[in-house]
C-alpha positions as CSV (number, residue, x, y, z in Angstrom):
1,M,-15.0,2.1,-21.5
2,A,-16.9,-0.9,-20.2
3,M,-18.1,-1.2,-16.6
4,I,-16.8,-4.1,-14.6
5,D,-19.6,-6.3,-12.9
6,P,-18.7,-6.4,-9.2
7,E,-20.0,-9.9,-8.9
8,Q,-17.9,-11.1,-11.7
9,E,-15.0,-9.2,-10.3
10,R,-15.2,-10.7,-6.7
11,A,-15.6,-14.2,-8.4
12,R,-12.4,-13.5,-10.6
13,L,-10.4,-12.3,-7.5
14,A,-11.5,-15.2,-5.3
15,E,-9.4,-17.7,-7.3
16,P,-6.0,-16.1,-6.9
17,Y,-6.6,-15.2,-3.2
18,S,-7.4,-19.0,-2.6
19,R,-4.0,-19.9,-3.9
20,Q,-2.1,-17.7,-1.6
21,T,-0.7,-18.6,1.8
22,D,-2.1,-17.1,5.1
23,E,0.9,-15.0,5.3
24,E,0.5,-13.4,1.7
25,L,-3.1,-12.6,2.6
26,E,-2.4,-11.1,5.8
27,E,0.4,-8.9,4.2
28,I,-2.3,-7.9,1.4
29,A,-4.6,-7.0,4.1
30,K,-2.2,-4.5,5.5
31,H,-2.4,-2.6,2.5
32,V,-6.1,-2.9,1.7
33,E,-6.2,0.8,0.8
34,D,-4.2,0.0,-2.3
35,L,-6.8,-2.3,-3.8
36,T,-9.6,-1.7,-6.0
37,D,-13.0,-1.2,-4.6
38,V,-14.0,-4.8,-5.1
39,A,-10.9,-6.5,-4.1
40,P,-11.2,-5.9,-0.2
41,Q,-14.5,-7.8,-0.3
42,S,-13.1,-10.8,-1.8
43,L,-10.1,-10.5,0.5
44,R,-12.4,-10.4,3.4
45,A,-14.2,-13.4,2.3
46,E,-11.1,-15.6,1.8
47,L,-9.7,-14.4,5.2
48,S,-13.0,-15.3,7.0
49,R,-13.1,-18.6,5.2
50,R,-9.7,-19.5,6.5
51,G,-10.7,-18.1,9.9
52,L,-8.3,-15.4,9.8
53,T,-9.2,-11.9,11.0
54,Q,-8.4,-8.7,9.3
55,D,-7.2,-6.4,12.2
56,P,-6.8,-2.6,11.4
57,P,-3.2,-1.6,11.2
58,A,-1.7,-0.6,14.5
59,E,-1.2,3.0,13.2
60,F,-5.0,3.4,12.9
61,S,-6.0,1.5,16.0
62,D,-6.0,4.4,18.5
63,A,-7.8,7.4,16.9
64,D,-7.2,9.5,19.9
65,Q,-3.4,9.3,19.8
66,A,-2.0,12.7,20.9
67,E,1.5,12.5,20.1
68,P,2.7,12.1,16.7
69,I,5.1,9.3,15.5
70,F,8.6,10.4,14.6
71,R,11.1,8.4,12.7
72,N,14.7,8.9,12.0
73,L,15.2,9.9,8.5
74,L,18.2,8.8,6.4
75,T,19.5,10.7,3.4
76,V,20.3,8.1,0.8
77,R,21.7,10.1,-1.9
78,S,21.6,13.9,-3.0
79,Y,20.9,14.8,-6.6
80,W,21.3,18.2,-8.7
81,N,18.8,16.9,-11.3
82,L,15.2,16.6,-10.3
83,L,14.7,13.8,-13.0
84,E,17.3,11.8,-11.6
85,A,16.0,12.2,-8.0
86,E,12.4,11.2,-9.3
87,L,13.8,8.1,-10.9
88,A,15.6,7.1,-7.8
89,R,12.5,7.8,-5.8
90,G,10.5,5.5,-8.0
91,V,13.1,2.6,-7.6
92,L,12.9,2.8,-4.0
93,E,9.0,2.9,-3.9
94,A,9.0,0.0,-6.3
95,A,11.1,-2.0,-3.9
96,G,8.7,-1.1,-1.0
97,I,10.9,1.6,0.6
98,E,9.0,4.5,1.8
99,C,10.7,7.7,0.6
100,F,10.3,11.3,-0.2
101,L,12.4,14.0,-2.0
102,F,13.2,17.2,0.1
103,D,13.0,20.3,-1.5
104,D,11.6,18.9,-4.8
105,N,9.2,21.7,-5.1
106,M,11.9,24.3,-4.7
107,L,13.6,22.7,-7.7
108,R,10.4,22.8,-9.7
109,M,10.0,26.6,-8.9
110,D,13.6,27.0,-9.9
């Protein structure tokens, strides 16, 4: 497998980032952990070129936060078949909806 030159990759990524709107770049910056190793550097360069700042996500801003954040969960659907449940989870995640399967490990053990 060929090694990717980081400088070439930064230059390659600079072009698509330059075509995006400020809002699109800020949305990408919110999910910087999903990017490749070189992409955040190109993203930061484009953000600073535009005078935008890349603030850390609010959930990580206070490392001394003592209380956990609880969210209300909603059961979308129940499945008897683990494969169908995994497919539905994949569709939701592809749409950007955070989700998880309850008791999927129990079904795998059965």
